[in-house]
PDB file of N, CA, C and O in Angstrom:
ATOM      1  N   MET A   1     157.320-145.293  29.572  1.00  0.00           N
ATOM      2  CA  MET A   1     158.726-144.574  29.349  1.00  0.00           C
ATOM      3  C   MET A   1     158.777-143.580  28.386  1.00  0.00           C
ATOM      4  O   MET A   1     158.298-143.919  27.304  1.00  0.00           O
ATOM      5  N   ASN A   2     159.192-142.513  28.451  1.00  0.00           N
ATOM      6  CA  ASN A   2     159.348-141.600  27.376  1.00  0.00           C
ATOM      7  C   ASN A   2     160.427-141.773  26.425  1.00  0.00           C
ATOM      8  O   ASN A   2     161.588-141.705  26.829  1.00  0.00           O
ATOM      9  N   GLN A   3     160.177-141.982  25.241  1.00  0.00           N
ATOM     10  CA  GLN A   3     161.091-142.404  24.165  1.00  0.00           C
ATOM     11  C   GLN A   3     162.237-141.506  23.886  1.00  0.00           C
ATOM     12  O   GLN A   3     163.173-141.889  23.184  1.00  0.00           O
ATOM     13  N   THR A   4     162.189-140.190  24.473  1.00  0.00           N
ATOM     14  CA  THR A   4     163.457-139.318  24.457  1.00  0.00           C
ATOM     15  C   THR A   4     164.463-139.619  25.341  1.00  0.00           C
ATOM     16  O   THR A   4     165.624-139.282  25.106  1.00  0.00           O
ATOM     17  N   THR A   5     164.024-140.444  26.709  1.00  0.00           N
ATOM     18  CA  THR A   5     164.845-140.880  27.574  1.00  0.00           C
ATOM     19  C   THR A   5     165.302-142.095  27.421  1.00  0.00           C
ATOM     20  O   THR A   5     166.258-142.400  28.134  1.00  0.00           O
ATOM     21  N   SER A   6     164.779-143.093  26.493  1.00  0.00           N
ATOM     22  CA  SER A   6     165.399-144.360  26.379  1.00  0.00           C
ATOM     23  C   SER A   6     166.638-144.351  25.671  1.00  0.00           C
ATOM     24  O   SER A   6     166.962-143.417  24.938  1.00  0.00           O
ATOM     25  N   PRO A   7     167.525-145.626  25.920  1.00  0.00           N
ATOM     26  CA  PRO A   7     168.792-145.437  25.297  1.00  0.00           C
ATOM     27  C   PRO A   7     168.889-145.612  23.916  1.00  0.00           C
ATOM     28  O   PRO A   7     169.941-145.354  23.330  1.00  0.00           O
ATOM     29  N   ASN A   8     167.624-146.138  23.179  1.00  0.00           N
ATOM     30  CA  ASN A   8     167.519-146.199  21.938  1.00  0.00           C
ATOM     31  C   ASN A   8     167.253-144.765  21.351  1.00  0.00           C
ATOM     32  O   ASN A   8     167.485-144.614  20.152  1.00  0.00           O
ATOM     33  N   PHE A   9     166.845-143.828  21.992  1.00  0.00           N
ATOM     34  CA  PHE A   9     166.490-142.325  21.584  1.00  0.00           C
ATOM     35  C   PHE A   9     167.244-141.519  22.359  1.00  0.00           C
ATOM     36  O   PHE A   9     166.863-141.105  23.455  1.00  0.00           O
ATOM     37  N   PRO A  10     168.589-141.192  21.727  1.00  0.00           N
ATOM     38  CA  PRO A  10     169.414-140.254  22.680  1.00  0.00           C
ATOM     39  C   PRO A  10     168.821-138.799  22.488  1.00  0.00           C
ATOM     40  O   PRO A  10     168.272-138.337  21.488  1.00  0.00           O
ATOM     41  N   ASP A  11     169.098-138.145  23.815  1.00  0.00           N
ATOM     42  CA  ASP A  11     168.630-136.893  23.750  1.00  0.00           C
ATOM     43  C   ASP A  11     169.235-135.778  22.663  1.00  0.00           C
ATOM     44  O   ASP A  11     170.286-136.054  22.085  1.00  0.00           O
ATOM     45  N   ASP A  12     168.674-134.733  22.439  1.00  0.00           N
ATOM     46  CA  ASP A  12     169.071-133.745  21.414  1.00  0.00           C
ATOM     47  C   ASP A  12     170.451-133.245  21.546  1.00  0.00           C
ATOM     48  O   ASP A  12     171.085-132.837  20.573  1.00  0.00           O
ATOM     49  N   ALA A  13     170.959-133.278  22.848  1.00  0.00           N
ATOM     50  CA  ALA A  13     172.294-132.773  23.039  1.00  0.00           C
ATOM     51  C   ALA A  13     173.151-133.847  22.421  1.00  0.00           C
ATOM     52  O   ALA A  13     173.851-133.592  21.441  1.00  0.00           O
ATOM     53  N   ASP A  14     173.110-135.109  23.001  1.00  0.00           N
ATOM     54  CA  ASP A  14     173.704-136.011  22.392  1.00  0.00           C
ATOM     55  C   ASP A  14     173.781-136.330  20.849  1.00  0.00           C
ATOM     56  O   ASP A  14     174.772-136.815  20.302  1.00  0.00           O
ATOM     57  N   ASN A  15     172.485-135.958  20.159  1.00  0.00           N
ATOM     58  CA  ASN A  15     172.270-136.046  18.772  1.00  0.00           C
ATOM     59  C   ASN A  15     173.206-134.972  18.061  1.00  0.00           C
ATOM     60  O   ASN A  15     173.726-135.164  16.962  1.00  0.00           O
ATOM     61  N   ALA A  16     173.353-133.849  18.802  1.00  0.00           N
ATOM     62  CA  ALA A  16     174.068-132.676  18.365  1.00  0.00           C
ATOM     63  C   ALA A  16     175.510-132.914  18.322  1.00  0.00           C
ATOM     64  O   ALA A  16     176.228-132.473  17.424  1.00  0.00           O
ATOM     65  N   GLN A  17     175.939-133.642  19.341  1.00  0.00           N
ATOM     66  CA  GLN A  17     177.399-133.869  19.742  1.00  0.00           C
ATOM     67  C   GLN A  17     177.741-134.893  18.528  1.00  0.00           C
ATOM     68  O   GLN A  17     178.636-134.683  17.710  1.00  0.00           O
ATOM     69  N   GLN A  18     176.977-135.922  18.532  1.00  0.00           N
ATOM     70  CA  GLN A  18     177.374-136.881  17.421  1.00  0.00           C
ATOM     71  C   GLN A  18     177.320-136.279  16.146  1.00  0.00           C
ATOM     72  O   GLN A  18     178.239-136.641  15.411  1.00  0.00           O
ATOM     73  N   ALA A  19     176.475-135.420  15.627  1.00  0.00           N
ATOM     74  CA  ALA A  19     176.582-134.971  14.526  1.00  0.00           C
ATOM     75  C   ALA A  19     177.700-133.989  14.258  1.00  0.00           C
ATOM     76  O   ALA A  19     178.170-133.918  13.123  1.00  0.00           O
ATOM     77  N   LEU A  20     178.200-133.148  15.340  1.00  0.00           N
ATOM     78  CA  LEU A  20     179.343-132.277  15.405  1.00  0.00           C
ATOM     79  C   LEU A  20     180.651-133.298  15.098  1.00  0.00           C
ATOM     80  O   LEU A  20     181.463-133.094  14.195  1.00  0.00           O
ATOM     81  N   ALA A  21     180.685-134.279  15.904  1.00  0.00           N
ATOM     82  CA  ALA A  21     181.889-135.082  15.900  1.00  0.00           C
ATOM     83  C   ALA A  21     181.992-135.794  14.330  1.00  0.00           C
ATOM     84  O   ALA A  21     183.068-135.937  13.749  1.00  0.00           O
ATOM     85  N   GLY A  22     180.921-136.129  13.872  1.00  0.00           N
ATOM     86  CA  GLY A  22     180.786-136.722  12.542  1.00  0.00           C
ATOM     87  C   GLY A  22     181.167-135.829  11.407  1.00  0.00           C
ATOM     88  O   GLY A  22     181.735-136.250  10.399  1.00  0.00           O
ATOM     89  N   GLU A  23     180.851-134.638  11.595  1.00  0.00           N
ATOM     90  CA  GLU A  23     181.366-133.550  10.674  1.00  0.00           C
ATOM     91  C   GLU A  23     182.795-133.277  10.832  1.00  0.00           C
ATOM     92  O   GLU A  23     183.589-133.018   9.928  1.00  0.00           O
ATOM     93  N   TYR A  24     183.036-133.367  12.115  1.00  0.00           N
ATOM     94  CA  TYR A  24     184.618-132.985  12.260  1.00  0.00           C
ATOM     95  C   TYR A  24     185.485-134.267  11.748  1.00  0.00           C
ATOM     96  O   TYR A  24     186.540-134.116  11.132  1.00  0.00           O
ATOM     97  N   VAL A  25     185.012-135.365  12.019  1.00  0.00           N
ATOM     98  CA  VAL A  25     185.759-136.371  11.336  1.00  0.00           C
ATOM     99  C   VAL A  25     185.693-136.558   9.732  1.00  0.00           C
ATOM    100  O   VAL A  25     186.718-136.923   9.156  1.00  0.00           O
ATOM    101  N   LEU A  26     184.667-136.348   9.095  1.00  0.00           N
ATOM    102  CA  LEU A  26     184.402-136.299   7.736  1.00  0.00           C
ATOM    103  C   LEU A  26     185.344-135.057   7.001  1.00  0.00           C
ATOM    104  O   LEU A  26     185.826-135.153   5.872  1.00  0.00           O
ATOM    105  N   GLY A  27     185.485-133.915   7.880  1.00  0.00           N
ATOM    106  CA  GLY A  27     186.166-132.668   7.232  1.00  0.00           C
ATOM    107  C   GLY A  27     185.391-131.756   6.673  1.00  0.00           C
ATOM    108  O   GLY A  27     185.834-130.892   5.915  1.00  0.00           O
ATOM    109  N   THR A  28     183.827-131.899   7.089  1.00  0.00           N
ATOM    110  CA  THR A  28     182.789-131.051   6.494  1.00  0.00           C
ATOM    111  C   THR A  28     182.818-129.639   7.138  1.00  0.00           C
ATOM    112  O   THR A  28     182.178-128.784   6.526  1.00  0.00           O
ATOM    113  N   LEU A  29     183.436-129.265   8.240  1.00  0.00           N
ATOM    114  CA  LEU A  29     183.370-128.102   9.006  1.00  0.00           C
ATOM    115  C   LEU A  29     184.273-127.222   8.586  1.00  0.00           C
ATOM    116  O   LEU A  29     185.391-127.545   8.187  1.00  0.00           O
ATOM    117  N   SER A  30     183.723-125.727   8.667  1.00  0.00           N
ATOM    118  CA  SER A  30     184.546-124.673   8.303  1.00  0.00           C
ATOM    119  C   SER A  30     185.873-124.713   9.297  1.00  0.00           C
ATOM    120  O   SER A  30     185.905-125.361  10.343  1.00  0.00           O
ATOM    121  N   ARG A  31     186.943-123.918   8.794  1.00  0.00           N
ATOM    122  CA  ARG A  31     187.952-123.856   9.621  1.00  0.00           C
ATOM    123  C   ARG A  31     187.870-123.299  11.193  1.00  0.00           C
ATOM    124  O   ARG A  31     188.482-123.673  12.194  1.00  0.00           O
ATOM    125  N   GLU A  32     186.912-122.302  11.014  1.00  0.00           N
ATOM    126  CA  GLU A  32     186.513-121.800  12.495  1.00  0.00           C
ATOM    127  C   GLU A  32     185.809-122.944  13.207  1.00  0.00           C
ATOM    128  O   GLU A  32     186.123-123.092  14.389  1.00  0.00           O
ATOM    129  N   GLU A  33     185.048-123.652  12.771  1.00  0.00           N
ATOM    130  CA  GLU A  33     184.124-124.712  13.358  1.00  0.00           C
ATOM    131  C   GLU A  33     185.182-125.606  13.830  1.00  0.00           C
ATOM    132  O   GLU A  33     185.169-125.953  15.011  1.00  0.00           O
ATOM    133  N   ARG A  34     186.096-126.017  13.035  1.00  0.00           N
ATOM    134  CA  ARG A  34     187.050-127.137  13.352  1.00  0.00           C
ATOM    135  C   ARG A  34     188.013-126.576  14.343  1.00  0.00           C
ATOM    136  O   ARG A  34     188.365-127.415  15.172  1.00  0.00           O
ATOM    137  N   GLN A  35     188.539-125.392  14.489  1.00  0.00           N
ATOM    138  CA  GLN A  35     189.298-124.903  15.552  1.00  0.00           C
ATOM    139  C   GLN A  35     188.507-124.826  16.840  1.00  0.00           C
ATOM    140  O   GLN A  35     189.054-124.992  17.930  1.00  0.00           O
ATOM    141  N   ALA A  36     187.335-124.596  16.719  1.00  0.00           N
ATOM    142  CA  ALA A  36     186.316-124.626  17.941  1.00  0.00           C
ATOM    143  C   ALA A  36     186.182-126.113  18.550  1.00  0.00           C
ATOM    144  O   ALA A  36     186.083-126.380  19.747  1.00  0.00           O
ATOM    145  N   VAL A  37     186.199-126.958  17.554  1.00  0.00           N
ATOM    146  CA  VAL A  37     186.159-128.522  18.118  1.00  0.00           C
ATOM    147  C   VAL A  37     187.450-128.911  18.659  1.00  0.00           C
ATOM    148  O   VAL A  37     187.509-129.673  19.623  1.00  0.00           O
ATOM    149  N   ASP A  38     188.402-128.478  18.149  1.00  0.00           N
ATOM    150  CA  ASP A  38     189.891-128.694  18.529  1.00  0.00           C
ATOM    151  C   ASP A  38     190.031-128.182  19.818  1.00  0.00           C
ATOM    152  O   ASP A  38     190.721-128.793  20.634  1.00  0.00           O
ATOM    153  N   ALA A  39     189.434-127.077  20.129  1.00  0.00           N
ATOM    154  CA  ALA A  39     189.714-126.471  21.514  1.00  0.00           C
ATOM    155  C   ALA A  39     188.860-127.212  22.554  1.00  0.00           C
ATOM    156  O   ALA A  39     189.182-127.300  23.739  1.00  0.00           O
ATOM    157  N   LEU A  40     187.772-127.726  22.033  1.00  0.00           N
ATOM    158  CA  LEU A  40     186.951-128.556  23.057  1.00  0.00           C
ATOM    159  C   LEU A  40     187.286-129.880  23.307  1.00  0.00           C
ATOM    160  O   LEU A  40     186.833-130.372  24.341  1.00  0.00           O
ATOM    161  N   LEU A  41     188.043-130.623  22.521  1.00  0.00           N
ATOM    162  CA  LEU A  41     188.334-132.049  22.478  1.00  0.00           C
ATOM    163  C   LEU A  41     189.205-132.318  23.952  1.00  0.00           C
ATOM    164  O   LEU A  41     188.985-133.281  24.686  1.00  0.00           O
ATOM    165  N   GLY A  42     190.105-131.391  24.181  1.00  0.00           N
ATOM    166  CA  GLY A  42     190.757-131.537  25.417  1.00  0.00           C
ATOM    167  C   GLY A  42     190.090-131.434  26.634  1.00  0.00           C
ATOM    168  O   GLY A  42     190.633-131.974  27.598  1.00  0.00           O
ATOM    169  N   SER A  43     189.129-130.913  26.784  1.00  0.00           N
ATOM    170  CA  SER A  43     188.337-130.677  27.909  1.00  0.00           C
ATOM    171  C   SER A  43     186.769-131.508  28.158  1.00  0.00           C
ATOM    172  O   SER A  43     186.051-131.558  29.157  1.00  0.00           O
ATOM    173  N   ASN A  44     186.630-132.063  26.893  1.00  0.00           N
ATOM    174  CA  ASN A  44     185.216-132.673  26.886  1.00  0.00           C
ATOM    175  C   ASN A  44     185.501-134.139  26.417  1.00  0.00           C
ATOM    176  O   ASN A  44     185.831-134.454  25.273  1.00  0.00           O
ATOM    177  N   PRO A  45     185.339-134.908  27.377  1.00  0.00           N
ATOM    178  CA  PRO A  45     185.395-136.427  27.061  1.00  0.00           C
ATOM    179  C   PRO A  45     184.499-136.937  26.277  1.00  0.00           C
ATOM    180  O   PRO A  45     184.780-137.761  25.406  1.00  0.00           O
ATOM    181  N   ALA A  46     183.287-136.486  26.511  1.00  0.00           N
ATOM    182  CA  ALA A  46     182.170-137.123  25.741  1.00  0.00           C
ATOM    183  C   ALA A  46     182.234-136.852  24.287  1.00  0.00           C
ATOM    184  O   ALA A  46     181.950-137.680  23.422  1.00  0.00           O
ATOM    185  N   LEU A  47     182.669-135.507  24.052  1.00  0.00           N
ATOM    186  CA  LEU A  47     183.075-135.251  22.517  1.00  0.00           C
ATOM    187  C   LEU A  47     184.338-136.038  21.848  1.00  0.00           C
ATOM    188  O   LEU A  47     184.398-136.440  20.686  1.00  0.00           O
ATOM    189  N   ARG A  48     185.336-136.161  22.865  1.00  0.00           N
ATOM    190  CA  ARG A  48     186.336-136.888  22.254  1.00  0.00           C
ATOM    191  C   ARG A  48     186.011-138.367  21.893  1.00  0.00           C
ATOM    192  O   ARG A  48     186.399-138.901  20.854  1.00  0.00           O
ATOM    193  N   ALA A  49     185.293-138.952  22.813  1.00  0.00           N
ATOM    194  CA  ALA A  49     184.719-140.417  22.610  1.00  0.00           C
ATOM    195  C   ALA A  49     183.807-140.210  21.353  1.00  0.00           C
ATOM    196  O   ALA A  49     184.083-141.009  20.459  1.00  0.00           O
ATOM    197  N   ALA A  50     183.018-139.535  21.122  1.00  0.00           N
ATOM    198  CA  ALA A  50     182.403-139.256  20.017  1.00  0.00           C
ATOM    199  C   ALA A  50     183.221-139.187  18.691  1.00  0.00           C
ATOM    200  O   ALA A  50     182.914-139.892  17.730  1.00  0.00           O
ATOM    201  N   VAL A  51     184.185-138.390  18.667  1.00  0.00           N
ATOM    202  CA  VAL A  51     184.854-138.246  17.467  1.00  0.00           C
ATOM    203  C   VAL A  51     185.668-139.801  17.410  1.00  0.00           C
ATOM    204  O   VAL A  51     185.771-140.387  16.332  1.00  0.00           O
ATOM    205  N   ASP A  52     186.117-140.273  18.440  1.00  0.00           N
ATOM    206  CA  ASP A  52     187.041-141.741  18.378  1.00  0.00           C
ATOM    207  C   ASP A  52     186.132-142.654  17.623  1.00  0.00           C
ATOM    208  O   ASP A  52     186.549-143.319  16.674  1.00  0.00           O
ATOM    209  N   ALA A  53     184.734-142.698  18.089  1.00  0.00           N
ATOM    210  CA  ALA A  53     183.847-143.562  17.608  1.00  0.00           C
ATOM    211  C   ALA A  53     183.716-143.544  16.018  1.00  0.00           C
ATOM    212  O   ALA A  53     183.937-144.467  15.234  1.00  0.00           O
ATOM    213  N   TRP A  54     183.284-142.199  15.751  1.00  0.00           N
ATOM    214  CA  TRP A  54     183.451-141.877  14.247  1.00  0.00           C
ATOM    215  C   TRP A  54     184.450-142.306  13.412  1.00  0.00           C
ATOM    216  O   TRP A  54     184.208-142.865  12.342  1.00  0.00           O
ATOM    217  N   GLN A  55     185.832-142.032  13.924  1.00  0.00           N
ATOM    218  CA  GLN A  55     187.173-142.483  13.336  1.00  0.00           C
ATOM    219  C   GLN A  55     186.844-144.059  12.986  1.00  0.00           C
ATOM    220  O   GLN A  55     186.769-144.565  11.866  1.00  0.00           O
ATOM    221  N   GLN A  56     186.654-144.744  14.387  1.00  0.00           N
ATOM    222  CA  GLN A  56     186.735-146.178  14.211  1.00  0.00           C
ATOM    223  C   GLN A  56     185.633-146.711  13.239  1.00  0.00           C
ATOM    224  O   GLN A  56     185.878-147.650  12.482  1.00  0.00           O
ATOM    225  N   ARG A  57     184.424-146.100  13.274  1.00  0.00           N
ATOM    226  CA  ARG A  57     183.398-146.311  12.231  1.00  0.00           C
ATOM    227  C   ARG A  57     183.500-146.188  10.942  1.00  0.00           C
ATOM    228  O   ARG A  57     182.890-146.928  10.170  1.00  0.00           O
ATOM    229  N   LEU A  58     184.280-145.241  10.563  1.00  0.00           N
ATOM    230  CA  LEU A  58     184.756-145.093   9.097  1.00  0.00           C
ATOM    231  C   LEU A  58     186.041-145.268   8.728  1.00  0.00           C
ATOM    232  O   LEU A  58     186.285-145.062   7.540  1.00  0.00           O
ATOM    233  N   LEU A  59     186.928-145.595   9.434  1.00  0.00           N
ATOM    234  CA  LEU A  59     188.504-146.136   8.992  1.00  0.00           C
ATOM    235  C   LEU A  59     188.152-147.411   8.201  1.00  0.00           C
ATOM    236  O   LEU A  59     188.857-147.584   7.206  1.00  0.00           O
ATOM    237  N   PRO A  60     187.392-148.155   8.393  1.00  0.00           N
ATOM    238  CA  PRO A  60     187.378-149.531   7.213  1.00  0.00           C
ATOM    239  C   PRO A  60     187.059-148.982   5.853  1.00  0.00           C
ATOM    240  O   PRO A  60     187.467-149.593   4.866  1.00  0.00           O
ATOM    241  N   LEU A  61     186.284-147.756   5.709  1.00  0.00           N
ATOM    242  CA  LEU A  61     186.268-147.497   4.337  1.00  0.00           C
ATOM    243  C   LEU A  61     187.440-147.097   3.620  1.00  0.00           C
ATOM    244  O   LEU A  61     187.480-147.171   2.392  1.00  0.00           O
ATOM    245  N   VAL A  62     188.424-146.667   4.327  1.00  0.00           N
ATOM    246  CA  VAL A  62     189.642-146.273   3.635  1.00  0.00           C
ATOM    247  C   VAL A  62     190.382-147.559   2.771  1.00  0.00           C
ATOM    248  O   VAL A  62     191.026-147.333   1.746  1.00  0.00           O
ATOM    249  N   SER A  63     190.217-148.809   3.275  1.00  0.00           N
ATOM    250  CA  SER A  63     190.370-149.879   2.640  1.00  0.00           C
ATOM    251  C   SER A  63     189.897-150.167   1.365  1.00  0.00           C
ATOM    252  O   SER A  63     190.531-150.851   0.561  1.00  0.00           O
ATOM    253  N   LEU A  64     188.732-149.640   1.133  1.00  0.00           N
ATOM    254  CA  LEU A  64     188.158-149.849  -0.161  1.00  0.00           C
ATOM    255  C   LEU A  64     188.362-148.785  -1.211  1.00  0.00           C
ATOM    256  O   LEU A  64     187.652-148.770  -2.216  1.00  0.00           O
ATOM    257  N   ILE A  65     189.363-147.847  -0.996  1.00  0.00           N
ATOM    258  CA  ILE A  65     189.720-146.792  -1.891  1.00  0.00           C
ATOM    259  C   ILE A  65     191.284-146.964  -2.477  1.00  0.00           C
ATOM    260  O   ILE A  65     192.278-147.028  -1.753  1.00  0.00           O
ATOM    261  N   GLU A  66     191.288-147.019  -3.797  1.00  0.00           N
ATOM    262  CA  GLU A  66     192.561-147.228  -4.433  1.00  0.00           C
ATOM    263  C   GLU A  66     193.406-145.920  -4.281  1.00  0.00           C
ATOM    264  O   GLU A  66     192.842-144.853  -4.524  1.00  0.00           O
ATOM    265  N   PRO A  67     194.554-145.925  -3.944  1.00  0.00           N
ATOM    266  CA  PRO A  67     195.331-144.710  -3.857  1.00  0.00           C
ATOM    267  C   PRO A  67     195.450-144.153  -5.205  1.00  0.00           C
ATOM    268  O   PRO A  67     195.573-144.833  -6.224  1.00  0.00           O
ATOM    269  N   VAL A  68     195.399-142.614  -5.140  1.00  0.00           N
ATOM    270  CA  VAL A  68     195.739-141.969  -6.352  1.00  0.00           C
ATOM    271  C   VAL A  68     196.952-141.087  -6.144  1.00  0.00           C
ATOM    272  O   VAL A  68     197.074-140.432  -5.109  1.00  0.00           O
ATOM    273  N   ALA A  69     197.905-141.062  -7.173  1.00  0.00           N
ATOM    274  CA  ALA A  69     198.881-140.205  -7.050  1.00  0.00           C
ATOM    275  C   ALA A  69     198.388-138.728  -7.361  1.00  0.00           C
ATOM    276  O   ALA A  69     197.531-138.441  -8.198  1.00  0.00           O
ATOM    277  N   PRO A  70     199.036-137.892  -6.590  1.00  0.00           N
ATOM    278  CA  PRO A  70     198.644-136.596  -6.998  1.00  0.00           C
ATOM    279  C   PRO A  70     199.139-136.104  -8.373  1.00  0.00           C
ATOM    280  O   PRO A  70     200.258-136.489  -8.714  1.00  0.00           O
ATOM    281  N   SER A  71     198.481-135.340  -9.165  1.00  0.00           N
ATOM    282  CA  SER A  71     198.876-134.697 -10.427  1.00  0.00           C
ATOM    283  C   SER A  71     199.919-133.816 -10.318  1.00  0.00           C
ATOM    284  O   SER A  71     199.899-133.052  -9.353  1.00  0.00           O
ATOM    285  N   GLN A  72     200.874-133.754 -11.138  1.00  0.00           N
ATOM    286  CA  GLN A  72     201.994-132.806 -11.169  1.00  0.00           C
ATOM    287  C   GLN A  72     201.895-131.687 -11.894  1.00  0.00           C
ATOM    288  O   GLN A  72     202.829-130.886 -11.925  1.00  0.00           O
TER     289      GLN A  72
END
């Protein structure tokens, strides 16, 4: 079996989508890139699922951070 078709080795398109979803959730995209992803989310269920998975993966980290009041 070819490693690139194995479930343990996602194809390049899936890797790119996962990376895009992760960057979207982390907030590291430019405004234009974020707007492009926002436009795709309604029509691309796989991207929406990837974003949801990243949000669920990273959500527990929020509880590790102490809240900080903004400076005035």
